[in-house]
N, CA and C of each residue as an Amber inpcrd file, in Angstrom:
protein
   555
  14.0820000   2.9870000   6.7840000  14.5900000   3.6740000   5.6880000
  13.9810000   3.2500000   4.6270000  13.4110000   4.0840000   3.8240000
  12.7410000   4.0650000   2.3400000  13.6470000   3.9900000   1.3000000
  13.7580000   2.8610000   0.4090000  14.4740000   2.9870000  -0.6910000
  13.7410000   2.7290000  -1.9590000  14.0470000   3.1740000  -3.0880000
  13.4670000   2.8500000  -4.3120000  14.8310000   2.3890000  -5.3140000
  14.9350000   1.0530000  -5.5740000  16.0330000   0.5070000  -6.0650000
  17.0140000   0.6610000  -5.1110000  18.3110000   1.1120000  -5.5750000
  19.4560000   1.2450000  -4.5070000  19.5210000   2.7470000  -4.0050000
  18.5160000   3.5210000  -4.2190000  18.6850000   4.9850000  -3.6130000
  17.6400000   5.0050000  -2.4860000  18.1410000   5.8610000  -1.2990000
  17.2880000   5.9380000  -0.2500000  16.6000000   7.0550000  -0.5400000
  15.1750000   7.3890000  -0.5390000  14.3220000   8.0430000  -0.7470000
  13.6270000   9.2040000   0.5060000  13.9210000   8.2060000   1.5580000
  13.1440000   8.8260000   2.7410000  13.8490000   8.2590000   4.0820000
  13.5970000   8.7540000   5.2240000  14.1400000   8.5500000   6.4200000
  13.0300000   8.8510000   7.3390000  12.3590000   7.7740000   8.1650000
  11.3970000   8.0640000   8.8280000  11.8430000   7.3130000  10.2930000
  11.6570000   8.5880000  11.5210000  11.7380000   8.1170000  12.7640000
  10.7530000   8.5440000  13.6400000  10.2960000   7.5500000  14.2200000
   9.2430000   7.9580000  15.0320000   9.2570000   6.8980000  16.6020000
   8.2570000   7.5820000  17.4790000   8.1950000   7.0770000  18.8790000
   6.6990000   6.8180000  19.0570000   6.3120000   5.7290000  19.6050000
   4.8650000   5.4400000  19.8620000   4.6880000   5.0920000  21.2780000
   3.6970000   5.7470000  21.7890000   3.0530000   5.3130000  23.0640000
   1.8090000   5.1270000  23.1290000   1.0500000   4.4490000  24.1660000
  -0.3880000   3.8540000  24.1110000  -1.0020000   4.9510000  23.4140000
  -0.8820000   6.3480000  24.0450000  -1.7090000   7.4600000  23.5350000
  -0.9330000   8.4680000  22.3440000   0.2020000   8.4380000  21.9270000
   0.8320000   9.1380000  21.0910000   1.8020000   8.6850000  20.1080000
   1.5010000   9.0480000  18.7530000   2.5110000   8.7250000  17.7090000
   3.2100000  10.1820000  17.2390000   4.4600000   9.9210000  17.1440000
   5.3130000  11.3070000  17.0260000   6.2590000  10.8170000  15.8610000
   6.6110000  11.2360000  14.7560000   7.8100000  11.1470000  13.6360000
   8.0720000  12.3280000  12.9600000   9.0700000  12.0020000  12.2950000
   9.7000000  12.7210000  11.3590000   9.9620000  11.9690000  10.2090000
   9.4770000  12.4280000   8.7750000  10.1210000  11.9660000   7.5220000
  10.8750000  12.7840000   6.7760000  11.9730000  12.3980000   6.6450000
  13.1160000  13.2700000   6.0000000  13.0200000  12.5760000   4.6860000
  12.6390000  13.7900000   3.8070000  12.6310000  13.1770000   2.1980000
  14.1440000  13.6790000   1.6130000  14.5260000  12.9180000   0.7500000
  15.9390000  12.7180000   0.1650000  15.7170000  13.5560000  -1.2810000
  15.1450000  14.8720000  -1.3690000  14.7570000  15.6000000  -2.2750000
  15.7510000  16.8310000  -2.3180000  15.7670000  17.6760000  -3.5160000
  16.5460000  18.7060000  -3.5210000  16.1760000  19.9540000  -2.4440000
  15.1220000  19.9300000  -1.7170000  14.6380000  20.6160000  -0.8770000
  14.8830000  20.4680000   0.5950000  15.3510000  18.9990000   0.5270000
  15.3880000  18.1020000   1.8570000  14.3340000  18.6210000   2.8880000
  13.1790000  18.3660000   2.1110000  11.9440000  18.3430000   3.0870000
  11.8120000  17.4020000   4.1730000  11.3620000  18.0760000   5.2960000
  11.0850000  17.1240000   6.5470000   9.3440000  17.4550000   6.8780000
   8.8860000  16.3110000   7.1090000   7.4140000  16.4460000   7.6370000
   7.2730000  15.7800000   8.9860000   7.0560000  16.5750000   9.7270000
   6.9790000  16.5150000  11.1830000   5.5610000  16.0350000  11.6930000
   5.1200000  15.0500000  12.2950000   3.5960000  14.8910000  12.7910000
   3.6480000  14.4570000  14.1150000   2.5350000  14.7070000  15.0370000
   2.2290000  14.2410000  16.0420000   0.7330000  13.9280000  16.2120000
   0.5740000  12.8330000  16.5410000  -0.8910000  12.1170000  16.6340000
  -1.3310000  11.7120000  17.7580000  -2.5500000  11.9690000  18.1800000
  -3.1810000  11.4000000  19.4350000  -3.7600000  10.1730000  19.2350000
  -3.5510000   9.0580000  19.9390000  -3.7730000   7.6150000  19.4740000
  -4.8290000   7.1220000  20.7860000  -6.1320000   6.7250000  20.3250000
  -6.9960000   6.3910000  21.2480000  -7.1000000   5.1550000  21.4140000
  -7.8290000   4.5520000  22.6620000  -7.7900000   3.3170000  22.8900000
  -8.3460000   2.2270000  21.6550000  -9.2980000   2.6180000  21.0750000
  -9.4810000   2.0740000  19.8190000  -8.6820000   1.7600000  18.5590000
  -7.3970000   2.2660000  18.6690000  -6.3650000   2.6410000  17.7040000
  -6.8110000   3.7210000  16.6570000  -7.9670000   4.4530000  17.0050000
  -8.2660000   5.4380000  16.0260000  -7.2180000   6.6330000  16.2210000
  -7.1950000   7.6360000  15.4810000  -6.3480000   8.9080000  15.6210000
  -7.2500000   9.8120000  15.4230000  -7.6730000  10.5310000  16.5150000
  -8.5950000  11.4770000  16.5470000  -8.2900000  12.8730000  16.1810000
  -6.6130000  12.9510000  16.1680000  -6.0940000  14.2520000  16.0580000
  -4.8260000  13.9180000  15.5210000  -4.2800000  14.8380000  14.4440000
  -3.0390000  14.7970000  14.1670000  -2.4530000  16.1550000  13.4660000
  -1.1960000  16.8290000  13.6420000  -0.8040000  17.6700000  13.4760000
   0.5860000  17.4970000  12.7550000   0.7920000  18.0830000  11.5360000
   1.7820000  17.7510000  10.5630000   2.1860000  19.3660000  10.3220000
   3.3870000  19.4040000  10.4630000   4.4250000  20.6060000   9.7580000
   5.4010000  20.2790000   8.8860000   5.3080000  20.9950000   7.5090000
   6.4520000  20.6580000   6.5750000   7.2190000  21.7410000   6.4170000
   8.5840000  21.3670000   6.3710000   9.8980000  22.1740000   6.2310000
  10.7710000  22.0670000   5.2740000  11.1550000  23.1540000   4.5650000
  11.9050000  22.8990000   3.6150000  13.4070000  23.4560000   4.1530000
  14.3130000  22.6180000   4.0180000  15.8400000  22.8230000   4.4750000
  16.0720000  21.8790000   5.6260000  17.3920000  22.1950000   6.1190000
  17.3580000  21.1700000   7.5990000  17.7390000  21.9850000   8.7320000
  17.1180000  21.7070000   9.7080000  17.1400000  22.0650000  10.9390000
  18.8300000  22.2160000  11.4830000  19.3370000  23.0140000  11.6980000
  20.5300000  22.9020000  12.7720000  19.9990000  23.2270000  14.0520000
  21.1830000  23.1870000  14.8410000  20.7230000  23.6980000  16.5580000
  20.5560000  25.2690000  16.3470000  20.8460000  25.8550000  15.7090000
  20.7060000  27.2890000  15.6260000  19.7270000  27.9840000  14.7560000
  19.5490000  27.3930000  13.5290000  18.5240000  27.8180000  12.5990000
  17.5240000  26.7130000  12.2340000  16.1510000  27.0640000  12.0300000
  15.2920000  26.1130000  11.9190000  14.8790000  26.4850000  10.1120000
  14.7070000  25.4140000   9.7680000  14.3310000  25.1350000   8.3870000
  13.1370000  26.0030000   8.2530000  12.8630000  26.5630000   6.7840000
  11.5260000  27.3230000   6.5610000  10.3360000  26.3580000   6.4930000
   9.2900000  26.9350000   7.3870000   8.0540000  26.1490000   7.5340000
   7.3830000  26.5890000   6.1830000   6.8180000  25.4200000   5.3540000
   5.9940000  25.5700000   4.1700000   4.7330000  25.5850000   4.4040000
   4.4190000  24.6530000   5.3950000   2.9110000  24.1860000   5.6830000
   2.6230000  23.8140000   7.0530000   1.7420000  23.9830000   7.7560000
   1.2700000  23.5910000   8.9060000  -0.2780000  23.1800000   8.8730000
  -0.4030000  21.8930000   9.3720000  -1.9330000  21.6030000   9.5100000
  -2.4510000  20.5070000  10.6090000  -3.4950000  20.8980000  11.0410000
  -4.0020000  20.2980000  12.0640000  -5.2080000  19.6970000  11.5820000
  -5.4460000  18.1750000  11.8040000  -6.7480000  17.5240000  11.3970000
  -7.4310000  16.8750000  12.5660000  -8.5830000  17.1770000  12.6190000
  -9.6330000  16.6790000  13.7690000 -10.4640000  15.5140000  13.0920000
 -10.4940000  14.4530000  13.5080000 -11.7370000  13.3440000  13.1360000
 -12.4470000  13.1240000  13.9900000 -13.6240000  13.4440000  13.6430000
 -15.1100000  13.1750000  14.6580000 -16.1260000  12.4760000  13.7020000
 -16.2780000  11.3790000  14.3640000 -17.2080000  10.4010000  13.4980000
 -16.8400000  10.3140000  11.8110000 -17.8150000  10.7960000  11.1740000
 -17.4000000  10.7210000   9.6310000 -16.9750000  11.8110000   9.0450000
 -16.7070000  12.8960000   9.6810000 -15.9210000  14.1430000   9.1520000
 -14.6120000  14.2100000   9.9000000 -13.6130000  14.8970000   8.9190000
 -12.3780000  15.4060000   9.0510000 -12.4410000  17.0080000   8.8380000
 -11.7300000  17.7960000  10.3190000 -11.7670000  19.2210000   9.9940000
 -10.3080000  19.6310000   9.6910000 -10.0010000  20.2800000   8.8670000
  -8.5590000  20.5030000   8.5950000  -8.4890000  21.9470000   8.5770000
  -7.4910000  22.3290000   9.6590000  -7.0180000  23.8350000   9.7160000
  -5.8000000  23.6060000   9.1350000  -5.2130000  24.6460000   7.9720000
  -4.0560000  24.4290000   7.0200000  -3.3990000  26.1280000   7.2730000
  -2.2060000  26.0550000   7.8140000  -1.6650000  27.2950000   7.4420000
  -0.5030000  27.2880000   6.4080000  -0.6220000  28.0320000   5.3790000
   0.6090000  27.7430000   4.3410000   0.5950000  29.2370000   3.7700000
   1.1740000  29.2950000   2.4650000   1.4360000  30.6830000   1.8130000
   0.2520000  31.5230000   1.7050000  -1.0500000  30.6400000   1.5350000
  -2.3950000  31.5140000   1.4480000  -2.9530000  32.0110000   2.6460000
  -2.0970000  31.8840000   3.6930000  -2.6950000  32.1900000   5.1230000
  -3.4180000  30.9470000   5.8080000  -4.4800000  30.9500000   6.5890000
  -5.2810000  30.0450000   7.4990000  -6.2090000  29.5680000   6.5430000
  -6.7570000  28.5040000   6.0160000  -7.8850000  28.0930000   5.5810000
  -8.4980000  26.7410000   6.4260000  -9.6150000  26.4810000   6.7520000
 -10.2970000  25.7040000   7.2510000 -11.2340000  25.0710000   6.5650000
 -11.3500000  23.6000000   6.3610000 -11.9110000  23.0740000   5.4360000
 -12.5610000  21.5820000   6.2660000 -13.6490000  21.2120000   5.8790000
 -14.3650000  20.0870000   6.7460000 -14.5860000  19.1290000   5.7160000
 -14.0170000  17.7110000   5.5160000 -14.3280000  16.8610000   4.4820000
 -15.2350000  15.6670000   5.1140000 -15.9270000  14.9020000   4.4850000
 -16.5720000  13.8430000   4.6080000 -15.4120000  12.9120000   4.6410000
 -15.7260000  11.7250000   5.6450000 -14.7020000  10.7060000   5.6570000
 -15.3500000   9.3660000   6.0450000 -14.7300000   8.2220000   6.3120000
 -15.3040000   7.1770000   7.1260000 -14.8800000   7.4550000   8.7920000
 -16.2370000   6.8190000   9.4690000 -15.6690000   6.6990000  11.0090000
 -14.5030000   5.8850000  11.1610000 -13.3650000   6.3820000  12.0310000
 -12.3650000   5.3850000  12.2670000 -11.0970000   5.6090000  11.1210000
 -11.3290000   6.5790000  10.2850000 -10.3560000   6.8170000   9.3060000
  -9.0430000   7.0580000   9.6600000  -7.9890000   6.5550000   9.3820000
  -6.7510000   6.4540000   9.6730000  -5.9950000   7.5930000   8.9240000
  -5.2240000   8.5980000   9.4550000  -4.5000000   9.5740000   8.3480000
  -3.2940000   8.7890000   7.7100000  -3.4490000   9.3670000   6.4530000
  -2.3910000   8.7600000   5.3840000  -1.6810000   9.8340000   4.8180000
  -0.0290000   9.4990000   5.4870000   0.6000000  10.4740000   4.8760000
   1.7080000   9.6470000   3.9670000   2.1310000  10.2600000   2.8890000
   2.8360000   9.4400000   1.9160000   4.2910000   9.1490000   2.5620000
   4.4670000   7.7260000   2.3680000   5.8610000   7.4220000   2.7720000
   6.0440000   7.1660000   4.7580000   5.1030000   7.5410000   5.0530000
   4.8990000   7.1050000   6.6140000   4.4240000   5.7770000   6.8920000
   5.4200000   4.7460000   7.0680000   4.8740000   3.4970000   7.4590000
   4.7330000   3.4230000   8.9010000   4.8510000   4.5860000   9.6500000
   4.3420000   4.3760000  11.0160000   2.9780000   4.4740000  11.0660000
   2.2220000   5.3320000   9.9280000   0.9520000   5.5660000  10.0660000
   0.4220000   4.0840000   9.3220000   1.1190000   3.6720000   8.5670000
   0.6340000   2.2250000   8.1930000   0.5240000   1.1860000   9.2470000
   1.4830000   1.2610000   9.9370000   1.4800000   0.5060000  11.2430000
   0.3950000   0.8050000  12.0890000  -0.1120000   1.7710000  12.1360000
  -1.1230000   2.4600000  13.0410000  -2.7650000   2.0290000  12.3130000
  -2.4160000   1.8180000  10.8710000  -3.8200000   1.3850000  10.5020000
  -3.9190000  -0.1160000  10.5180000  -2.9130000  -0.7250000  10.3720000
  -2.8460000  -2.1360000  10.8120000  -3.4180000  -2.4350000  11.9700000
  -3.0300000  -1.9730000  13.2300000  -3.4770000  -1.9910000  14.6650000
  -5.2420000  -1.6200000  14.7080000  -5.4300000  -0.4520000  13.8550000
  -6.8490000  -0.1410000  13.8240000  -7.7480000  -1.0730000  13.2000000
  -7.2060000  -1.6970000  12.0380000  -8.0170000  -2.8020000  11.3750000
  -8.3450000  -3.8740000  12.3060000  -7.1360000  -4.0990000  13.2800000
  -7.3750000  -5.3870000  14.1010000  -8.3280000  -5.2300000  14.9490000
  -8.4610000  -3.9390000  15.2680000  -9.5760000  -3.6920000  16.3370000
 -10.7380000  -3.5210000  15.8760000 -10.9890000  -2.7500000  14.8970000
 -12.4960000  -2.3380000  14.4540000 -12.9330000  -3.4910000  13.4080000
 -12.3000000  -3.9650000  12.6260000 -12.7540000  -4.7130000  11.3980000
 -12.2740000  -6.2030000  11.4010000 -11.7340000  -6.6650000  12.3230000
 -11.4750000  -8.1120000  12.2900000 -10.0300000  -8.3020000  11.3320000
  -9.3320000  -7.2470000  11.0640000  -8.3630000  -7.1320000  10.1420000
  -8.5550000  -7.3190000   8.8450000  -9.7790000  -6.8850000   8.2200000
 -10.0950000  -7.2410000   6.6100000  -9.9270000  -5.6400000   6.0480000
 -10.1830000  -4.7650000   6.8350000 -10.2030000  -3.3400000   6.0580000
  -9.9950000  -2.1270000   7.0410000  -9.5850000  -1.3040000   6.4050000
  -9.4310000   0.0800000   7.0740000  -9.4170000   1.3270000   6.0260000
 -10.1170000   2.6220000   6.6490000 -10.1980000   3.5720000   5.6800000
  -9.0760000   4.2270000   6.0090000  -8.4230000   4.9820000   4.9620000
  -7.4760000   5.8820000   5.3120000  -7.7000000   7.3790000   4.6030000
  -7.7000000   8.3510000   5.5130000  -8.0070000   9.9200000   4.9660000
  -6.5810000  10.3990000   4.5820000  -6.5440000  10.7940000   3.0710000
  -5.3110000  11.3440000   2.4020000  -5.2160000  12.7090000   2.9810000
  -4.0020000  13.0180000   3.8450000  -3.6620000  13.9320000   4.0360000
  -3.3330000  15.1550000   3.2120000  -2.7950000  14.5760000   1.8980000
  -2.2990000  15.1320000   0.7700000  -3.5160000  15.7610000  -0.0940000
  -4.7470000  15.6330000   0.2010000  -5.9420000  15.8790000  -0.7830000
  -7.3320000  15.9600000  -0.0960000  -7.6260000  15.0090000   1.0780000
  -8.9570000  15.0750000   1.6150000  -9.6340000  13.7460000   1.1740000
  -9.1520000  12.8910000   0.2450000  -9.9090000  11.7990000  -0.1080000
  -9.6680000  10.6640000   0.9030000 -11.0020000   9.8990000   0.8150000
 -10.9210000   8.6260000   1.6910000 -10.9430000   7.4030000   0.6490000
  -9.8950000   6.3820000   0.9390000  -9.6400000   5.2950000   0.5720000
  -9.8520000   4.2760000   1.4520000 -10.4300000   3.0610000   0.8550000
 -10.3380000   1.9300000   2.0150000  -9.4730000   0.8830000   1.3420000
  -8.5270000   0.5060000   2.7080000  -7.4470000  -0.2700000   2.2890000
  -7.7990000  -2.1410000   2.4300000  -7.6520000  -2.7290000   1.7530000
  -8.0350000  -4.0600000   2.0800000  -6.9990000  -4.7060000   2.5150000
  -7.0610000  -5.5710000   3.6620000  -5.9440000  -6.4460000   4.3660000
  -6.0170000  -7.7030000   4.0700000  -5.0700000  -8.4250000   3.7880000
  -5.0880000 -10.1790000   3.7030000  -3.8240000 -10.5610000   4.0440000
  -3.9910000 -11.7660000   5.0550000  -2.7880000 -12.1900000   5.5420000
  -1.8610000 -12.8840000   4.4860000  -0.5160000 -13.0210000   4.5340000
   0.3350000 -13.6100000   3.6800000   0.8900000 -14.7120000   4.6140000
   2.2420000 -14.6710000   4.8040000   2.7670000 -16.0470000   5.6430000
   3.0730000 -15.4530000   6.7430000   3.3010000 -16.1190000   7.9820000
   3.4560000 -15.6900000   8.9640000   2.5610000 -14.6730000   9.7240000
   3.6860000 -13.5770000  10.1630000   2.9120000 -12.3120000  10.8360000
   2.7320000 -11.2010000   9.6280000   2.8520000 -11.6360000   8.0910000
   3.0140000 -10.6360000   7.0900000   1.5660000 -10.4530000   6.6020000
   1.1730000  -9.3030000   6.2120000  -0.0690000  -8.8840000   5.6610000
   0.1610000  -8.1890000   3.9390000  -0.7200000  -8.0630000   3.1750000
  -0.9250000  -7.7010000   2.0610000  -2.0080000  -6.6520000   2.4510000
  -1.4700000  -5.1440000   1.8970000  -2.5630000  -4.1220000   2.0260000
  -2.7710000  -3.5640000   0.5500000  -3.7380000  -3.3660000   0.2700000
  -4.4190000  -2.8820000  -1.0000000  -4.9630000  -1.7370000  -0.8900000
  -4.2510000  -0.4370000  -1.3460000  -4.9440000   0.5940000  -1.4310000
  -4.9810000   1.4770000  -2.8750000  -6.3760000   1.1200000  -3.2960000
  -6.6000000   1.2470000  -4.7300000  -6.1160000   0.2810000  -5.2260000
  -5.2950000   0.9860000  -6.2900000  -4.2730000  -0.1240000  -7.4030000
  -2.8260000  -0.3530000  -6.5540000  -2.6820000   0.2380000  -5.4390000
  -1.1900000   0.2130000  -4.9330000  -1.0470000  -1.3460000  -4.0460000
  -0.4240000  -1.9970000  -4.1020000  -0.0300000  -3.2140000  -3.3530000
   0.9900000  -2.9800000  -2.3320000   0.6860000  -3.1790000  -0.7890000
   1.9620000  -2.9120000  -0.0400000   1.9570000  -4.3540000   0.5100000
   3.2730000  -5.1380000   0.9160000   3.4370000  -6.3820000   1.6440000
   4.2000000  -5.5160000   3.0280000   3.4500000  -5.9470000   4.0860000
   3.9930000  -5.4640000   5.0550000   4.4830000  -6.8260000   5.9720000
   5.7900000  -6.5370000   6.5180000   6.2750000  -7.8250000   7.6540000
   5.9490000  -7.1300000   9.0700000   5.3890000  -8.1530000  10.0840000
   4.9620000  -7.5280000  11.2350000   5.7550000  -8.6730000  12.1720000
   5.8190000  -8.1630000  13.4460000   6.3240000  -8.8370000  14.5300000
   4.9200000  -9.6510000  15.1280000   5.0930000 -10.2290000  16.1340000
   3.9600000 -10.8020000  16.6950000   2.9760000 -10.0840000  17.5950000
   3.5420000  -8.5960000  17.6920000   2.6880000  -7.3910000  18.4050000
   2.2110000  -6.5690000  17.3700000   2.5470000  -6.7140000  16.2060000
   1.9930000  -5.9620000  15.3120000   2.7360000  -4.6840000  14.8140000
   4.0410000  -4.7640000  15.3460000   4.9580000  -3.6050000  14.8410000
   5.4780000  -4.1320000  13.6140000   5.7040000  -2.9230000  12.7170000
   6.1140000  -2.8350000  11.4850000   7.7110000  -3.3980000  11.3550000
   8.2720000  -4.2760000  10.8740000   9.4190000  -4.8300000  10.7130000
  10.2100000  -4.2160000   9.3110000   9.2220000  -4.1440000   8.2580000
   9.7190000  -3.8060000   6.9280000   8.7240000  -3.9850000   5.8540000
   8.7780000  -3.5740000   4.8260000   7.7430000  -3.7300000   3.9170000
   8.3630000  -3.5100000   2.4830000   7.3650000  -3.5550000   1.6230000
   7.6260000  -3.2590000   0.1490000   6.6380000  -3.0410000  -0.9080000
   6.7430000  -2.2280000  -1.7480000   5.5760000  -1.7900000  -2.6460000
   6.3750000  -2.3270000  -3.8550000   5.9490000  -3.2850000  -4.5490000
   6.7550000  -4.1640000  -5.3410000   6.3520000  -3.4500000  -6.8430000
   5.2210000  -2.8290000  -7.3800000   5.2070000  -2.1420000  -8.6400000
   6.2990000  -0.8320000  -8.4790000   6.4800000  -0.0800000  -7.3690000
   7.1520000   1.1010000  -7.3310000   8.8850000   0.8540000  -7.1700000
   9.0040000  -0.6760000  -6.8690000  10.3850000  -0.6180000  -6.4240000
  10.5030000  -0.2010000  -5.2160000   9.8910000  -0.1360000  -4.3050000
  10.1590000   0.6800000  -3.0210000  10.1470000  -0.6530000  -1.9200000
  11.2460000  -0.4560000  -1.2410000  11.3830000  -1.4820000   0.0490000
  11.7030000  -0.5920000   1.1000000  11.2890000  -1.2040000   2.3260000
  11.3800000  -0.3920000   3.6240000  12.1740000  -1.3070000   4.5440000
  13.1310000  -1.0800000   5.4080000  13.3850000  -1.7220000   6.3530000
  13.6730000  -0.9560000   7.7910000  13.2470000  -1.4700000   8.9090000
  13.2890000  -0.9240000  10.3430000  14.6740000  -1.4110000  10.7190000
  15.2590000  -0.1150000  11.2390000  16.6600000  -0.3320000  11.8960000
  16.4190000  -0.0690000  13.5590000
């Protein structure tokens, strides 16, 4: 559950296996937007493929919400190939990124957890590159230990505090400057 002050702004549900991460972010906005993602997880904690579908409205059992956008991103070495289907039809773009970049989807704390896992495997826990699915930029996050199993993640000017268990599972977090708190239920 993602809250800003006392207001719930999003709910994220996800499942993880050794080879896959799937989830849905339900935004509490006027369009009732949902973002469903499915990612392949490699043994080195990279995410070589992610697919995201953005819908407006609520899916009921009989009626599917309107699809606003679909995208598939394939990461290979220092590139990200993006196939996007939206109102303009199919568009394919290739972006430069860093090898091992983890996809960044706003308000997805499951992907932040994946980034922590990647950092632990690849760089001794100090840094991880993010590929922003919302614009194609790559930003490097700096990680630093706090107390216990908690860490601080700085992405640009945004500081995120993440509370983890001993296996690296995200238990909660906060973005102090935005008054955002995340609790795992």
